[in-house]
N, C-alpha and C positions, 0 to 999 in steps of 0.2 A: 504494500500500500504506500502510495506517495503521501508524505506528510508535509503540509505547507508550513513555511516559516511564519511563526506567529509574533515574532518580536516587534514587528512594525505596526501591529494592529492595536488600536486604542479606541475607547468609546468616545468618539467625537460627534460632530454634526448635531449638537444638542438642539439647535433651533429647529432643524427638520424633524428630529425625533419628537420634540414636544408637540409639534404640529400634528404628527401622526398618532400620538398616543392620547390625544384629548378624549375624554369620556363624553358620553352623550348627555351633557349638562348644558347650562347656560342657554345658548340659543335653542336647544332642543328640549328644554325642561318641560314644556307643555306636552310633548309627545311621549315623555317617559314618566309622567305622573302616575302613581300607583292606581291601578284599576280597582283596588280594594276600597278606595275612597268614594267610589261611585259605582252604580250598577252599569253593566254594559249598555252602551247607548243604543236606542232603537234606530232603525233605518230612518234617515231623514225623510221628511214629508215629500220632498222633491229632490231628485238628483242634483248635486251642485252644478254639474256641467249642463250647459244648454243642449237641448236635444232637437234634432231635425230628422225627419223621415225622408228617405229617398226612394222613390217608386218608379222613376222613369230614367231612360238613358240620358236625357238632357240634363236632369238633375245630377246624375252620376258624373257626367262630363264636367259639370260646374264644380264638382268636388275636387277634381284633379289638381288645380292650382294650389289649393289649400294643402293637399298632401305633399306636393312638391316643395312648398315653402316651409312646412313643419320640419323641425330637426328630428322628430321621431313621432310615431303614433302607435297605438295599441290595437290589436285585432282580437275578435272573439266570434268565431263562426258557430251559428246555431242552425237547427233545422228551419227555424222561422226566418232566418236572415243573417246578415253580417253586421256586426257592430264595429265601428271604428271611432276611437277617441283620440283627441290631440289637444295639446296645450294651446291656449289662446295667444300667448306671447312667445314667439319663436326665439327671441333673443335671450330670454331668461325663463326657459321652460320649467325649471325646477320650482322657482318662486311662483310661477303661474299655476302649477299644479297644487302647490301648497295652499294657495289662496282659493282654490276651487274654481279658477278661471280656465275653462276649457270647453270643448265642444264634443258632442257625441253624435254620430250619424248612424241611423238605423237603415241599412240598405235592405229593402224588401226583395228578397230573391224571387219570391213567387210572383210579385207584380212585374218584375223585370222579365221573368220567364214568359209570362202571358203576353207582354208587349212584344217580345222577340218573336214569339210564335205567330202573333197576328200580323207582324210586319214581314214575316218570312225571312228574317235576317239570319245569315249563316254564322255571324260573329258570336262569340261567347257573351253571356249576359253581363259579365264584368269586364268586357273588353276595354272600355275607356280607362280603367284603372289597373288593368293587368300588367302593363309595363312597370309600374312603380311597385306593384306587389312582388314582381319577380326581380326587381333591382337589388343586387347584393349590397349596394352602397347606402341604401336608404334603411335606416334602423326601424325595425318593427318589434314591438314587445308583445309576447304571447305568454299564456300559461298552458304548459303542456304542448311543446312544439310538435311532437309526433302526431298527436291528435289533430292539431290544426293543419299540418301538412297533408294528412290524409283527406281532410274535408275539402281542401282547396284542389287536390288532385281530381276530385269528382267533377270539378268545373274546368279541368284541363289547365290549371294554374300551378306552376312550380314555385311555391312560396320560398323566397330567399331574403337574406339580410335580417334574419330574425334573432332575437335574444330571448331565451326561455327563462321564465321566472322560476320554474320548478327546481332545477338544480341549484339556483342561487339560494332559494329558501332552504333546501336540504343542507347546503353548506353552512348556512347561518344558524339553523336550528335543527341539528341532526337527530334530536330526540323527539321531535314531533311525531305523533302517531298518524297524522294525515297531512297531506300537502295539497289538499283541495283548495280552490279559490276561497271558499267560505272560511276555512281554517286560517289561511294566510291573511285574509282581511281582518279576522279577529285578533291574530297575534301581532300583526304589524301596524294595524290602524285602529284597533280597539272597536271595530264596527262589526255588526252582525248582518249577514245577508240571509234573509229568510228564504232559503232556496226552495223549500217545499211549496210555499205560497207563490213564489215567483214562477215556478214551472219552467225548468231549465231549457228544455228543447221543445217546448210546446209550440206546435204549428197551428193549433186550433184557432178558428176565427168565427165570430169576432172575439178578440181578446178582452179579458176583464179590465176594468179601470186600473186595478192593482198591477196587472201585468204590463199594461201600457205605460204606467209611470215608472215601474221598477226594472223593466227589461233592459234598459241601457246601462244598468249599474255594473255589469260584469266587466265590460271593456274599460270603463272608468276606473274600477277597482284595480284592474291590471296595471294601468298607468300610474295610479297613486301608490300602489305597493312597490312598483319599480322605482319611483322617485325616492321612497323611503329606503329601499335596499341600496340604491346607488349612493345616497348620502352616507350610509353606514360604510360602504365599501371605500369611498374616498377617504374617510377618516381613518379607516383601519389599514390602508395600504402604505407601506414604507416608501421613502424616497428611493429613486432608481439606483443611486450609487452608494447607498448606505453600506458601511463595512460589515463584514461577516460577524466580527466581534460584537458590534452594536446590535445587529439583527438578532443574534443569539441572546443577548441580554434582554432585549425587548420581548422576545418570544418567551423567555423564562418568566418575565414579569406578567405577561398576559396569562400564562398558565397558572401563576400564583393568584392572579386576580380572579380567574375562573373558580379556583378552589375556595376562595374566600368570599365569593359573591353572596352566598347565602349565609351572612354572618349572624343572623338571628337564631339563637339556640333552639327556640321552640320550633321554628320553621325547619331547621336542620333535622331535628328529631322526627318531626312529622314526615318529612321527605324520606328519611332513612327507614322509618317504620313501613311506609308504603313500598319502598324498594324491596324490603324483606318479604312482603306479601307477594310482590311480582316474582321474585326469585323462587319462592316456595311453590306458587301456582304453576309456573313454567316447568319446574323440576317434576312436580307431581304429574302434570299432563304428559311429559316426556316418558316418565316411568310407566304410566298406565298404557299409553299407546305402544311402547316397546314391548311390554308384557303381552299385549294382545297380538302383536305381530309374531312373537315367538310361539305362541300357542295356536296360531292360525285363525284367530278370531278377527272378524271384520265388523266393528261396531262404531263406525265413524260418525262424527257429529257435523252437520252443516245446517245452520239455521240463523235466526235473528242475531244471535250473539257472536257469530263468526264461524270459523272452521277449526276442527281438531280431528285430524285424520292421519292414517298410516296406509301406505301402499307400497308395492314393490318398486324399486328403482327400474326405470326403463333405460337400457343402454342402446343407443342407436349405432348400428354398424352398417357400413355401405356394402351392398351386394356387388362386388366387383364384376362378376360374370354378367349380371343383369345390365350393369352400366356399359360394358363392352358391347353387349348385344343391342341395347337401345341406341347408344350413341358411339358407334365405332370411330368416328372422326374426332369427337370431343374427348373420349376416354384418355388417349395418350397425353392430352394437355393438362389433365387434372389428377392423374394417378401418380403418386409419389412413392418411391420405394424407401422403406425405413427399416432400421434394426433397433431392437430394444436391448439394452445392455444385459438385462436378466436372461434374455434368450441366448445371447452369446455365452454368458457364464454357464448356463445349463448345457449347451452344446459342448463346451470345452470340458465340463465335468464328465460327460459321457465318454470323452476321449481320454480321460485321465490327466487332463492338463488344466484343471480348474483353478490353479493358483491365481491369485489376484493380479500378480505381475503380468501373467499371460493375457488375462482379460484386458487390462489397461493397454498393453502393448498393441494387441490386435485392434482394439477399439480405436486407438489413435491412428493406427496404420490405415484403416479402411475409411477414415473420415478426413475431410479437408475443410479449411476455413473458407468462408464465403466472402470475407472482407467486411462483413457487417457485424454489429453487436446488438444485443438485446437492449431494451430500454433500461436505463440505470435505476437501481434501487437505492434508496437513501435511508440512513439512520441518523436521527438528530437527537442529541442529548443536551439539555440545558442545565444550568445550575439548579433549577427547580427540580429536575428529575434526579439530580445527583444527591439532593439533600436527604437526610435520614427522615423517614416518615414521622410526622408530628405525633407527639403523645396525646395531643388533644383530639382523641377520637371519641365519638359518641357511643356509649355502651347502652344497649337495649336489653341487657340480660335481666334487669330488674323490672322490666315492663311485663307484668303478669298478663295484662289484656292481650298484648301482642303475642306472647308465648302461647296462650290458649288458642288464639286465632291460627297461628302457624301449625299447632298440633291438629286442629280441625282440618286444615288444608291437607296435611299429610295423610289423613284418613279418608279424604274425599275421593270417591270413585267416579262421580258424575262429571263428564267432560263439559257439559253445559254449565254446571255450577262453577267449575274451575275457570272456564273462559270468562264468566261474569266477574269473578274475583279479580282475575288478571286485568280485564278491561277497566273495571271501576278504579282499581289502584293506579293504573297508568294515567287515566284521565284526571284523577284527583291530583296527581303530581303536577301535571301541566296546569291545572286550574290554580293550584297554590302559587306556582311561579308567576302566572299571569296576574293574579289578584294582588300579589306583593309588588307588582310593577317591575319585575326583573326580566321580562321577555325581551325587550329591546336591548337592555344591557348585556344579556346573555348572547344575543345575536351579534352585538358589536365585538365581544370578547372572542367568540368562536371565529368570526371573520378575521380578526386580527391574528389569531393563531394560524389560521389557514394561509393568509397572505404573507406573513413573515416566514413561515415554513417554506412556502413556494419561492419567495425571493432568496432565501438562504440556498436552496438547491440551484437556482439559476446562477447566483453569484459564484458558487463553487465550480459549476461547470465552465463558467467563463474563465476562472482563474486556472483551471487545470488544462484548458485549451485542447479539448478533444481526447484526453486520456480516458482509458477504459475504467480506471478506478482512481480514487484520490480521497483526500480528507483534510480536515482542519481541526486543530486542537488549541484551545485557549481557556482562559480563566472563566469565561462566560458559558462554555460548553464545547461540545465536539459535534462534528458532522462528517460522515463518511458516505461514499457511494461506490458502487461497483456494477459492472455489466459484464456479461459473458459473451465470448466470441460465438457467433452462429456458424455452425458447421453443417456439412451435408455429406451424405453417404456416397462413396465411390463404388457404386454397385458393380460395375464391370470389373474393376480391380478386385473386389471381394470374390466375385465368382471365379475369376481367373486364378487367384492365388490360394483361396480357401474354399473350393467348390462344395465340400461336404458341410462346412459351417454355413455357407451362404444358402444352401438348399433348406437348412433348418431355420435360419434366422430372418431372411429377407421377407418382409411383408409389404403388400400393396396397401396404400392408404389414400383415402379421399376425404377432404373436408367439405362440409356443406358450403362454407363461405367461398372457397375456391370454385366449386362447381357452379354456384349461383353467379359469381362474377363472370366466369367464362361463358355461361349460357346467355347472360345479358349482352356481353360483347359479341356473341354470335347472332344477335338479333331476336332472341326469344323475349317474350314479354315476361313481366314479373310473375303473372299468374301461371304461365307455361313453365317457368323455371321452378316454381313451388310445387307444381304437379309432378315434374320429373324427379325432383328431390324426394318427394313422398314415395315414389315408386322405387327409387334406388336404395333408400335407407330403411333398414328393418329395425323394428323396436323389439328388443329382447329383455324380458323382465328378469330382474335379479331379486330373489326373494328376501335375502337378509344381508346386511342391515336394511331396514325399511326406509322409505322416504317419509319423513314425518312433517306434517304441516300444522303449525299452530298460528292462527291468524284471527285475532279478535276483530269484531266489527265495531269500529269506533264511532260510526255514524258520520253524517255529513257536517253537522253543526256541533263542534266540540265545546261550544260555550253555552249550550242550552241549559246546563245544570245550574248556571248562576242566575237565571231569571226566575 
């Protein structure tokens, strides 16, 4: 391992660091006020953004200049139509969104479809705005990009230039139990979307007054949540040229801040007690399902509380003969010959040459470097990780009520009851954090940890200048990385020099991904490719160990228990 010289590193750049490590206070105090001090707010009587319905191609054409002028806009496709929200002020879009100054356009897909059919127009119903929707340079915010892309594909539009809220929210709040738009609005804006009343994809007409008023809320919420997460990201991102030593120091401080965030002893005890319930319920469910699998009993639960099930693992293996028969011209492009080291070891053992030195010698002899390396793996240790664990740990041994509850969980056999215990304990944890006003602070700290870790990795790769491994060691922590050289089998050489071993060891292998890519390049449609893959790959069940699924149903509105 290459060890970088640490003597010239010192924690400097204090002004930049102070800028980056600001907490969400002062200017953001209103957004982080404890929700415990007030009930969750009901939905506003009217959406803050002005709303305009678009039902003709002329109206849609008139929208295009606004979209072109806007620095960004949000999209939300529904069965009933497309929602587009954009800030009113293009020069200061964040302030505009914060003040509720924006516009939402409800594009009535059904009305446009009827107009197109009556006019006999061959153009797509969203043709006037299609170029900007497919423009990779124009920023569009969505929630769940894969879903939105599929919806636009139905209209022959290849949506591009999008930023997906869902992975951003997962990074900021990794322990949330749902990443739906309703949950995201509750956690980041403190607002409730009454999704059941709204009727998410209702295409029924005429729509109720409630639906007409609240339908545009989704795209507006997407834009407002993005503004909030963007503000957090900017505060949590370190300066581009900050030194590794300083980055490690700030990362350690962020980890410490996370561990000390819940400094209220009563809250800590409550959260820890709930976590013990979560662990006990998961463990008991796992034991019950595993015991059923061993005894051949299938008594899975799937219902309102979620899923608790066990089933055989399905191993998918390509039928090489069928592939060669179905696609004789494609097969040579996708079939790869491979050797597993354990197969080589077994073959040498049969010949009485199973010593490890023989295995390694022949293994290296029959492989050659491709000149490429795997993606590097990193290990970061900060001063926070190196510290001896604090003696200030909360002991729950004296909590007789919790002890009795854990004993009851250990005796419980009902999967439905265990799922309910698990679900309620996890939701109560989130509710406590939200009511104490820690949601956004936790999002900031998690983002800071992620961004500083990311920057440390980037800086180390820059300093090692293309090396396959390297490291840094200093008083604020250590970071190392390594990648392995990618090698390929010299199949012809193997067969020529070790024919008996080759006959035993060489296996033909096909990956779904490679086959899919080659089929698309060959002109097949996505549907045709999926059909061929389904024919080529066989599903073989493996009885034990079983595939165990434990998935509580957390519901759409995780804040309903507070009302």
